C-alpha positions as CSV (number, residue, x, y, z in Angstrom):
1,M,-22.4,25.2,2.2
2,G,-21.7,23.6,-0.8
3,F,-19.1,21.1,-1.8
4,G,-17.5,21.1,-5.1
5,V,-14.9,18.5,-6.9
6,S,-12.6,19.5,-10.2
7,L,-14.2,17.2,-12.5
8,S,-15.1,19.4,-15.2
9,E,-18.9,19.8,-16.2
10,E,-19.7,16.5,-14.5
11,G,-18.0,17.8,-11.1
12,A,-20.8,20.9,-11.6
13,S,-23.6,18.5,-11.6
14,Q,-22.1,16.6,-8.7
15,K,-21.6,19.6,-6.3
16,S,-25.4,20.0,-5.1
17,M,-25.4,16.1,-4.2
18,N,-26.2,15.9,-0.9
19,T,-26.3,12.0,-0.1
20,I,-24.4,9.2,-1.2
21,Q,-27.7,7.6,-2.9
22,E,-27.6,10.6,-4.9
23,I,-24.0,10.0,-6.3
24,F,-24.4,6.0,-6.6
25,I,-27.8,7.0,-8.8
26,S,-25.9,9.6,-10.8
27,R,-22.5,7.7,-11.2
28,T,-24.2,4.4,-12.5
29,T,-26.4,6.1,-14.4
30,R,-23.4,8.3,-16.3
31,S,-21.1,5.7,-16.7
32,A,-22.9,2.3,-17.1
33,D,-20.9,0.8,-19.8
34,D,-17.7,2.0,-18.0
35,V,-15.5,-0.4,-16.0
36,Y,-15.8,-0.5,-12.1
37,I,-14.5,-3.4,-10.4
38,Y,-11.4,-5.6,-11.2
39,S,-11.4,-8.7,-8.7
40,K,-10.2,-12.1,-8.5
41,R,-12.2,-15.5,-7.6
42,E,-8.8,-17.4,-7.0
43,R,-5.3,-16.9,-6.8
44,T,-4.5,-18.6,-10.2
45,A,-7.2,-16.4,-12.0
46,T,-7.0,-13.5,-14.1
47,F,-8.9,-10.3,-13.4
48,S,-12.0,-10.1,-14.2
49,S,-14.5,-6.9,-14.3
50,I,-18.1,-5.6,-14.2
51,T,-19.3,-2.3,-15.2
52,Y,-21.0,0.2,-13.2
53,G,-24.0,-0.7,-14.6
54,E,-23.4,-4.3,-13.9
55,F,-23.1,-3.4,-10.2
56,A,-25.8,-1.2,-10.1
57,K,-27.9,-4.4,-10.6
58,R,-26.4,-6.5,-8.3
59,V,-26.8,-3.9,-5.6
60,S,-30.2,-3.2,-6.5
61,S,-31.1,-7.3,-6.1
62,F,-29.3,-7.5,-2.7
63,A,-31.0,-4.8,-1.6
64,A,-34.3,-6.5,-2.6
65,S,-33.4,-9.4,-0.5
66,L,-32.5,-7.2,2.4
67,H,-35.8,-5.7,2.4
68,Q,-37.4,-8.9,2.0
69,L,-35.6,-10.1,5.0
70,G,-37.2,-7.5,6.7
71,I,-34.3,-4.4,7.2
72,L,-35.9,-1.4,7.7
73,P,-34.6,2.0,7.4
74,G,-32.5,2.8,10.4
75,D,-31.8,-1.2,11.1
76,R,-28.0,-1.3,12.0
77,V,-26.9,-4.4,10.1
78,L,-23.2,-5.2,10.9
79,V,-20.9,-6.2,8.0
80,A,-17.9,-8.9,9.1
81,A,-16.0,-9.7,5.6
82,E,-12.6,-9.1,3.8
83,S,-12.7,-6.0,1.2
84,S,-14.1,-7.5,-2.0
85,P,-16.8,-6.5,-4.5
86,Q,-19.2,-8.4,-2.2
87,W,-18.6,-5.7,0.6
88,I,-19.0,-2.7,-1.8
89,I,-22.2,-4.3,-2.5
90,S,-23.6,-4.5,0.7
91,D,-22.6,-1.3,1.5
92,F,-24.9,0.1,-1.3
93,A,-27.7,-2.1,-0.9
94,L,-27.8,-1.0,2.7
95,I,-27.4,2.7,2.0
96,N,-30.0,2.4,-0.6
97,I,-32.7,1.1,2.0
98,G,-31.8,3.3,4.7
99,A,-30.2,0.6,6.7
100,I,-27.1,1.5,8.9
101,S,-24.0,-0.6,8.1
102,V,-21.7,-1.5,11.1
103,P,-18.4,-2.8,9.5
104,V,-15.7,-4.6,11.5
105,F,-12.5,-5.5,10.9
106,P,-12.5,-9.2,10.1
107,T,-9.5,-9.8,12.5
108,L,-11.4,-9.3,15.4
109,T,-12.2,-12.1,17.8
110,A,-15.7,-13.5,18.6
111,K,-15.5,-11.5,21.9
112,Q,-15.1,-8.1,20.0
113,V,-17.5,-9.1,17.6
114,E,-20.4,-10.0,20.0
115,Y,-19.9,-6.5,21.8
116,I,-20.5,-4.5,18.6
117,L,-23.5,-6.7,18.1
118,I,-24.9,-6.1,21.3
119,D,-23.7,-2.2,21.3
120,S,-25.2,-1.6,18.1
121,G,-28.2,-3.5,18.5
122,A,-27.3,-5.3,15.1
123,V,-30.5,-6.9,13.5
124,V,-28.6,-8.7,10.9
125,A,-24.7,-9.4,10.4
126,I,-23.4,-10.2,6.8
127,V,-20.4,-12.5,6.9
128,S,-17.9,-13.4,4.4
129,N,-17.4,-17.0,4.8
130,E,-17.0,-19.8,7.4
131,Y,-14.2,-18.2,9.4
132,Q,-16.2,-15.3,10.3
133,L,-19.5,-17.3,10.7
134,R,-18.0,-19.0,13.2
135,K,-17.4,-15.4,15.5
136,I,-21.3,-15.2,15.7
137,L,-22.6,-18.5,16.0
138,N,-21.6,-19.0,19.3
139,S,-23.5,-15.9,20.4
140,L,-26.6,-16.1,17.7
141,D,-29.3,-17.4,20.3
142,S,-28.3,-15.1,23.2
143,I,-28.6,-11.7,21.3
144,P,-32.2,-11.0,20.8
145,T,-31.8,-8.6,18.4
146,L,-30.1,-10.0,15.7
147,H,-32.4,-12.4,13.7
148,T,-30.3,-12.9,10.5
149,V,-26.9,-13.9,9.4
150,I,-26.0,-13.6,5.9
151,V,-23.3,-15.5,4.5
152,M,-21.7,-14.8,1.0
153,E,-19.8,-18.2,0.8
154,L,-21.7,-20.9,-0.4
155,Q,-19.6,-24.1,0.6
156,I,-19.2,-24.4,4.4
157,S,-19.0,-27.2,6.8
158,L,-20.9,-26.0,9.4
159,P,-24.7,-27.3,10.5
160,T,-27.5,-25.2,8.9
161,H,-29.2,-22.7,11.2
162,P,-32.9,-21.5,11.2
163,R,-31.3,-18.1,10.9
164,V,-28.4,-18.4,8.5
165,H,-28.9,-17.7,5.0
166,F,-26.3,-18.1,2.1
167,F,-26.6,-15.6,-0.8
168,H,-24.6,-16.5,-4.0
169,F,-23.3,-12.7,-4.9
170,E,-22.2,-14.1,-8.3
171,Y,-25.7,-14.9,-9.3
172,L,-27.2,-11.0,-8.2
173,E,-28.4,-10.1,-12.1
174,K,-29.8,-13.5,-12.9
175,Q,-31.9,-12.6,-10.0
176,Q,-32.6,-9.3,-11.2
177,S,-35.9,-10.4,-13.1
178,G,-38.8,-9.2,-10.7
179,N,-36.7,-8.2,-7.8
180,V,-36.1,-4.8,-8.2
181,H,-36.0,-2.5,-5.1
182,E,-36.3,1.6,-5.4
183,H,-34.5,3.2,-3.3
184,V,-35.8,4.6,0.0
185,D,-35.5,8.3,0.5
186,V,-32.9,9.6,2.7
187,N,-31.8,12.6,4.5
188,P,-28.7,14.0,4.4
189,H,-28.8,14.0,8.2
190,D,-29.4,10.5,8.5
191,T,-26.9,7.9,9.9
192,V,-24.7,6.1,7.2
193,T,-22.7,3.8,9.0
194,I,-21.5,3.3,12.4
195,I,-17.7,2.5,12.6
196,Y,-16.5,1.3,16.0
197,T,-12.9,2.6,16.9
198,S,-10.6,-0.1,18.2
199,G,-9.2,1.9,20.5
200,T,-5.3,1.4,22.7
201,T,-7.3,1.5,25.6
202,G,-11.4,0.2,26.9
203,N,-14.2,-0.6,24.7
204,P,-14.8,0.5,21.3
205,K,-17.4,3.6,20.9
206,G,-19.5,3.6,17.3
207,V,-18.7,6.7,16.1
208,M,-22.3,7.5,13.8
209,L,-21.2,9.5,10.5
210,T,-24.3,11.0,8.4
211,H,-24.5,11.4,4.5
212,R,-23.2,14.7,5.0
213,N,-20.1,14.1,6.6
214,I,-19.1,11.7,4.3
215,I,-20.2,13.9,1.5
216,S,-18.3,16.9,2.5
217,N,-15.1,15.2,3.0
218,V,-15.3,13.7,-0.2
219,F,-15.7,16.4,-2.5
220,A,-13.4,18.3,-0.4
221,A,-10.6,15.7,-0.4
222,L,-11.4,15.8,-4.5
223,E,-10.7,19.5,-4.2
224,A,-7.2,19.0,-2.5
225,I,-5.6,16.1,-4.4
226,P,-4.8,15.7,-8.0
227,P,-7.7,15.3,-10.2
228,L,-8.9,11.9,-10.9
229,S,-10.7,10.3,-13.8
230,A,-12.2,7.6,-15.3
231,S,-8.8,6.4,-16.6
232,D,-7.3,6.0,-13.1
233,I,-7.0,2.5,-11.7
234,F,-6.9,2.0,-8.0
235,L,-5.5,-0.9,-6.5
236,S,-7.2,-1.4,-2.7
237,F,-5.5,-3.6,-0.2
238,L,-6.8,-2.2,3.0
239,P,-9.4,-3.2,5.0
240,L,-12.8,-1.2,3.9
241,S,-13.9,-1.7,7.4
242,H,-11.1,1.2,8.0
243,A,-12.9,4.8,7.6
244,F,-9.6,5.7,5.4
245,E,-10.0,3.0,2.6
246,R,-13.7,3.4,3.2
247,I,-13.7,7.2,2.0
248,A,-11.2,6.1,-0.8
249,S,-14.0,3.8,-2.0
250,Y,-16.7,6.8,-2.6
251,L,-13.9,9.0,-3.9
252,I,-13.2,6.6,-6.5
253,F,-17.0,6.2,-7.3
254,V,-17.6,9.8,-7.5
255,A,-14.8,10.5,-9.9
256,G,-15.9,7.2,-12.1
257,C,-12.6,5.5,-11.5
258,Q,-11.9,1.9,-11.8
259,V,-10.9,-0.1,-8.4
260,A,-8.9,-3.6,-8.4
261,Y,-9.4,-6.0,-5.1
262,A,-5.9,-7.1,-4.1
263,E,-6.1,-11.1,-3.5
264,S,-4.3,-10.4,-0.1
265,I,-1.6,-8.6,2.0
266,D,0.7,-11.3,0.7
267,T,-0.1,-10.8,-3.1
268,I,-0.2,-7.0,-3.7
269,A,3.8,-6.9,-5.7
270,D,2.0,-9.6,-8.0
271,N,-1.3,-7.4,-7.9
272,M,0.5,-4.1,-8.7
273,L,2.3,-5.9,-12.1
274,E,-1.1,-6.9,-13.3
275,I,-3.1,-4.0,-12.7
276,R,-0.7,-1.6,-13.1
277,P,-2.3,0.8,-10.9
278,T,-2.3,4.8,-11.1
279,V,-3.3,5.9,-7.3
280,M,-2.7,3.9,-4.3
281,T,-4.0,4.3,-0.5
282,A,-1.7,2.6,2.0
283,V,-0.4,2.9,5.4
284,P,3.4,3.3,6.2
285,R,4.5,0.0,7.2
286,F,3.8,-0.5,3.3
287,F,6.4,2.0,2.1
288,D,8.5,0.6,4.8
289,R,8.5,-3.0,3.4
290,L,8.9,-1.7,-0.2
291,S,11.6,0.1,0.3
292,G,13.4,-2.7,2.6
293,R,12.9,-5.1,-0.7
294,I,14.4,-1.9,-2.7
295,E,17.4,-1.9,-0.3
296,R,17.7,-5.8,-0.6
297,S,17.9,-5.7,-4.3
298,R,20.8,-3.1,-4.3
299,D,22.7,-4.9,-1.7
300,S,22.3,-7.8,-3.8
301,L,24.1,-6.0,-7.1
302,S,28.0,-5.7,-8.2
303,P,29.9,-3.0,-6.7
304,I,29.7,-0.8,-10.2
305,R,25.9,-1.3,-10.4
306,K,25.6,-0.4,-6.7
307,K,27.3,2.7,-7.2
308,L,25.5,3.6,-9.9
309,F,22.5,2.9,-7.8
310,D,23.3,5.1,-5.4
311,W,24.5,7.6,-7.9
312,A,20.8,7.7,-9.4
313,V,19.2,7.7,-6.0
314,L,21.2,10.7,-5.2
315,V,20.4,12.6,-8.2
316,G,16.8,11.7,-7.8
317,K,16.5,13.2,-4.2
318,E,18.4,16.4,-5.5
319,N,15.7,16.4,-8.2
320,A,12.8,15.7,-5.8
321,K,13.5,19.2,-3.9
322,R,11.2,20.6,-6.6
323,I,8.1,19.9,-5.0
324,E,9.5,21.2,-1.8
325,R,9.8,24.4,-4.0
326,K,13.4,24.1,-3.0
327,P,15.9,25.1,-6.1
328,V,17.6,22.4,-8.1
329,S,20.9,22.5,-9.6
330,I,21.5,22.7,-13.3
331,A,23.8,19.7,-13.2
332,T,20.8,17.8,-11.3
333,R,18.1,18.3,-14.0
334,L,21.1,17.6,-16.9
335,Q,21.8,14.1,-14.7
336,F,18.3,13.2,-14.2
337,P,16.9,11.8,-17.4
338,I,19.8,9.6,-17.4
339,A,19.4,8.3,-13.8
340,D,15.8,8.0,-14.6
341,K,16.5,5.7,-17.6
342,L,19.2,3.6,-16.1
343,V,17.6,3.2,-12.9
344,L,14.8,5.0,-11.4
345,S,12.3,3.9,-13.8
346,K,13.3,0.3,-13.3
347,I,12.1,0.9,-9.7
348,R,8.8,2.4,-10.9
349,A,8.5,-0.4,-12.7
350,R,8.0,-2.9,-9.5
351,T,4.8,-0.7,-9.0
352,G,3.4,-1.3,-12.5
353,G,5.1,1.7,-13.9
354,K,2.2,4.3,-13.8
355,I,1.5,5.1,-10.6
356,R,0.6,8.9,-10.3
357,F,0.5,9.0,-6.3
358,F,-0.1,7.5,-3.1
359,V,-1.8,8.5,-0.5
360,S,-0.5,7.6,3.0
361,G,-2.8,7.6,6.3
362,G,-2.9,6.0,9.6
363,A,0.3,6.4,11.4
364,A,3.2,9.0,10.6
365,L,5.1,8.9,7.7
366,H,9.0,9.3,8.2
367,P,10.3,12.4,6.2
368,E,13.2,10.6,4.8
369,L,10.7,7.6,3.5
370,G,8.7,10.1,1.5
371,R,12.1,11.6,0.2
372,T,13.3,8.4,-0.9
373,F,10.1,7.7,-2.8
374,A,9.9,11.4,-4.6
375,A,13.7,10.2,-5.4
376,F,12.3,6.8,-7.1
377,G,9.6,9.3,-8.7
378,L,6.9,7.9,-6.5
379,N,5.2,10.7,-4.9
380,V,3.5,10.1,-1.5
381,L,0.8,12.5,-0.1
382,E,0.8,12.3,3.8
383,G,-2.6,12.8,5.1
384,Y,-4.3,13.0,8.5
385,G,-7.5,12.2,10.1
386,L,-9.4,10.3,12.8
387,T,-12.7,7.8,12.2
388,E,-14.9,11.1,13.7
389,T,-14.0,13.0,11.2
390,S,-15.1,11.0,8.3
391,P,-11.9,10.6,8.4
392,I,-9.8,12.9,6.5
393,V,-8.2,16.5,8.3
394,A,-5.3,17.4,6.1
395,V,-3.3,16.4,3.5
396,N,-0.3,17.2,1.4
397,K,-0.6,18.9,-2.0
398,L,1.2,17.6,-4.5
399,N,4.2,20.2,-6.0
400,T,3.7,21.4,-2.3
401,L,5.1,19.2,-0.4
402,E,6.0,19.8,3.1
403,W,8.1,16.5,4.6
404,G,6.9,16.1,8.6
405,T,3.6,17.6,8.1
406,V,0.4,16.1,6.8
407,G,-0.3,19.4,4.7
408,P,-3.0,21.9,5.1
409,P,-6.4,21.3,6.5
410,L,-9.2,20.5,4.0
411,P,-11.6,23.3,2.0
412,G,-14.5,23.6,4.9
413,V,-12.4,22.0,7.7
414,E,-11.3,24.4,10.6
415,V,-8.1,23.5,12.6
416,K,-6.5,25.3,15.4
417,T,-4.8,24.0,18.6
418,A,-5.5,24.3,22.2
419,T,-3.2,25.8,25.0
420,D,-1.8,22.7,25.5
421,G,-0.9,22.0,21.9
422,E,-4.0,19.4,21.2
423,I,-5.6,19.7,17.5
424,L,-9.1,20.9,17.5
425,I,-11.3,20.6,14.4
426,R,-14.6,22.1,13.6
427,G,-16.4,21.2,10.2
428,A,-19.0,19.3,8.4
429,N,-16.9,16.4,8.6
430,V,-17.3,15.8,12.3
431,M,-19.3,13.1,13.4
432,K,-22.7,13.2,14.5
433,G,-21.5,11.6,17.7
434,Y,-21.1,8.3,19.4
435,Y,-23.9,6.2,19.6
436,N,-25.3,5.6,22.7
437,N,-22.7,7.5,24.5
438,L,-23.7,11.1,25.0
439,K,-21.0,11.4,27.8
440,E,-18.3,10.3,25.8
441,T,-19.7,12.6,22.7
442,S,-19.8,15.4,24.8
443,E,-16.5,15.0,26.3
444,M,-15.0,15.0,22.6
445,I,-17.0,17.5,20.9
446,D,-17.5,21.0,22.9
447,S,-20.4,23.4,23.1
448,D,-18.5,25.2,19.9
449,G,-18.1,22.1,17.9
450,W,-15.0,21.8,18.3
451,L,-13.7,18.5,18.4
452,H,-10.6,17.6,20.7
453,S,-8.8,15.1,18.6
454,G,-6.4,13.7,21.5
455,D,-3.4,14.4,19.2
456,I,-0.7,17.0,19.7
457,G,0.3,19.4,16.9
458,I,1.5,22.6,15.4
459,I,0.2,24.7,12.2
460,N,3.2,26.0,10.6
461,E,3.9,29.4,8.8
462,N,2.6,27.7,5.7
463,G,-0.6,26.9,7.3
464,S,0.4,23.0,7.1
465,L,-0.1,20.7,10.6
466,K,2.3,18.8,12.1
467,I,1.5,15.7,14.0
468,T,3.9,15.1,17.3
469,D,2.4,12.5,19.1
470,R,-0.9,11.5,20.9
471,K,-1.9,13.6,24.0
472,K,-2.2,10.1,26.1
473,S,1.5,9.0,25.0
474,I,3.4,11.7,26.3
475,I,5.9,10.3,28.8
476,V,6.8,12.4,31.7
477,L,10.1,11.4,32.9
478,G,10.8,11.3,36.7
479,N,12.4,14.7,36.6
480,G,9.2,16.4,35.1
481,K,10.7,16.3,31.2
482,N,8.3,15.4,29.1
483,I,9.2,13.2,26.4
484,S,7.3,12.6,22.7
485,P,7.7,8.9,22.0
486,A,6.1,8.9,18.4
487,S,8.8,10.9,16.9
488,M,11.3,8.8,18.5
489,E,9.8,5.3,17.5
490,A,9.3,6.7,13.7
491,M,13.7,7.6,14.1
492,L,13.6,4.3,15.0
493,E,11.5,2.5,12.6
494,S,12.8,4.4,9.6
495,S,16.0,1.9,9.9
496,H,16.0,-1.5,7.9
497,F,17.0,-3.3,10.9
498,I,14.0,-2.4,13.2
499,D,10.5,-3.6,12.2
500,Q,9.1,-1.9,15.2
501,A,9.8,0.2,18.1
502,V,8.2,1.6,21.8
503,V,9.8,3.9,23.7
504,I,9.0,4.0,27.3
505,G,10.2,6.2,30.3
506,E,7.1,7.2,32.3
507,S,8.0,8.5,35.8
508,R,11.8,6.4,35.3
509,D,15.1,8.5,35.3
510,H,15.7,8.0,31.5
511,C,14.2,6.6,28.2
512,S,14.6,2.9,27.0
513,A,13.2,1.1,23.8
514,L,11.4,-2.2,23.0
515,L,12.8,-3.2,19.3
516,V,11.3,-5.8,17.2
517,P,14.4,-6.6,14.7
518,N,13.0,-6.7,10.8
519,R,13.7,-10.5,10.4
520,D,13.9,-10.1,6.6
521,V,17.0,-8.9,7.1
522,F,18.8,-10.4,10.2
523,T,18.1,-14.1,8.2
524,G,20.7,-16.3,9.6
525,S,22.0,-13.9,12.2
526,D,22.9,-14.7,15.4
527,Q,21.6,-13.0,18.7
528,A,24.8,-11.2,19.4
529,E,25.1,-9.5,15.8
530,I,21.7,-8.2,16.2
531,Q,22.2,-6.8,19.7
532,K,25.3,-5.3,18.1
533,L,23.3,-3.7,15.2
534,M,20.5,-2.3,17.0
535,G,23.1,-0.6,19.4
536,N,24.0,1.0,16.6
537,E,20.8,2.2,15.3
538,I,20.3,3.2,18.7
539,Q,23.4,5.7,18.8
540,K,22.5,6.6,15.5
541,V,18.9,8.2,16.4
542,N,20.6,9.3,19.9
543,L,22.3,12.0,17.8
544,G,19.2,13.8,16.9
545,L,17.9,13.6,20.6
546,A,18.0,15.7,23.3
547,S,20.1,14.9,26.1
548,F,17.2,14.0,28.6
549,E,15.4,12.2,25.4
550,K,18.2,10.0,24.4
551,I,17.8,6.1,24.5
552,R,20.2,4.5,27.6
553,K,19.0,0.6,27.4
554,F,17.4,-1.6,25.0
555,L,14.9,-4.9,24.6
556,I,15.0,-7.2,21.8
557,I,11.5,-8.5,21.5
558,Q,11.7,-11.7,19.2
559,E,7.7,-11.8,18.7
560,P,6.3,-9.1,16.3
561,F,3.6,-7.1,18.3
562,T,0.4,-7.9,16.0
563,I,-3.4,-7.7,16.0
564,E,-3.8,-11.6,16.5
565,N,-1.5,-11.4,19.6
566,G,-3.7,-8.4,21.3
567,L,-0.5,-5.6,20.7
568,M,-2.1,-3.9,18.1
569,T,-5.1,-2.6,17.2
570,P,-6.8,-3.1,13.5
571,T,-5.7,0.3,12.3
572,L,-2.2,-0.7,13.2
573,K,-1.9,1.3,16.2
574,I,0.5,-0.4,19.5
575,R,-1.1,-0.7,22.4
576,R,1.2,1.0,25.0
577,N,-0.4,-0.4,27.9
578,E,-0.7,-3.9,26.9
579,V,3.1,-3.7,25.7
580,E,4.2,-2.5,28.7
581,N,2.1,-5.1,31.1
582,R,3.1,-7.7,28.9
583,Y,7.0,-7.4,29.1
584,K,7.2,-5.8,32.6
585,E,9.4,-8.0,34.2
586,A,11.9,-7.3,31.4
587,I,11.5,-3.6,31.5
588,N,11.6,-3.4,35.3
589,S,15.2,-5.2,34.7
590,L,16.3,-2.6,32.3
591,Y,16.0,-0.3,35.1
592,N,17.2,-2.0,37.9
593,D,20.6,-3.2,36.0
594,R,22.7,-0.6,36.8
């Protein structure tokens, strides 16, 4: 089966490509003089750029250096680095020598990195800086397969080690003379990368993705989303170690777009104004935070301007019904240009003013949050996928958005539900398997090729997929009633007062909730005021719940659930078991105190 992309004549020529390596050669040849990457060396600097041609030279030079270090086709190479041009250079260099990248989140602990190094049998590790190097140094001599560590940063304070090499990526082009590496022939079924799933329980598993897996997903995704071109600019801030941002990086490359790397999560607002992106990928938390900032700005307005703001947003919401294929009144059509000029365009200006669309993934996006952004004229296409599916399974389409769903499956991807509601997926995007783990692979993919996602959902009459919960997260109350905590948590977190929520109640007689307040909202508030406002939010949510679902008690948690404290995975999923264990005594008190 072939996979096409709507990129005019150029798309037709790429249609027959079967490996990422072929895409690399084609794009860097066709677009050698076009800008590819924008990045900053330091906070006060301006963004500098490199072209596709310059990028190709740096990749070729680094590939030659990796080859000289003895890295062979099929060797596993761990990459522990923040998203940057160096990350992408490393990725394509490894692809071009036929090695297998093993990306890890830069937030992982030394113990977690050591597990992945040992499990994958990595021979080399590429790290960004001293912080990442420290995680590996203590175990370097105890891992026999690991013969080399390459550090991207030159200035570090650690003692030298004979197996640690420093490589200055800024001078790759200068090293180009006499240091060119020809591409190693690769097969579409060769493994490109092993991505370790973080998992909410147990040890992570290494997902093997092939050229065919990724290529099929790239071209299918490009058919589903609005057309991309060289004039599009992405602002990238999600970790490239995550399959979602990784596939976005290949989409950018295939379409010949430009990409700017945000300096950090804290600089996104400034970077949007500097770069003025046209497309961005993000997780729901990003939209929550951005919406919260807009809401706080609205609260600071005078009464008259506040009324104007509310009127404009209301008009915007009515006008946005057209993307849901719903009728829009003549009055709204007449009022919208005024509302847009006076208010909505100024909101869009905060994102740089040129956003064509966002793509949201990684977790559920609350429908009302999507509608609010649509009211601003900022369309969010929610998608769904798993690392094991390369990763995209489905995505909403512009002009036919269905809030509360993740849209129809991508072309070439089959989706159905099992008798218990579990979502099953089959297609060229389904992984090769788990590395060195046949047992887990056979449990995940059945004999007919259907991957069992572990997610519960339905397919509606329009063919769109709606995710309702994780199979393992379903709560069974003491009376036998099944509860879907994910939808209830999304309702709670749609409140500007609540940053995070975890619903509990397994084997209990009712549901309770652990709530982390939004500290940006509650600055200076006392505990009694927070308690009262949280209670009000619970009551609002309960209005939309069945009697057996209603949340009767809640506990305010002062410490946010984070990756650092072990209560979230690197992909920002709550570790429910860890949360319940951490707050076991407080939870018991909710049920013991009658």
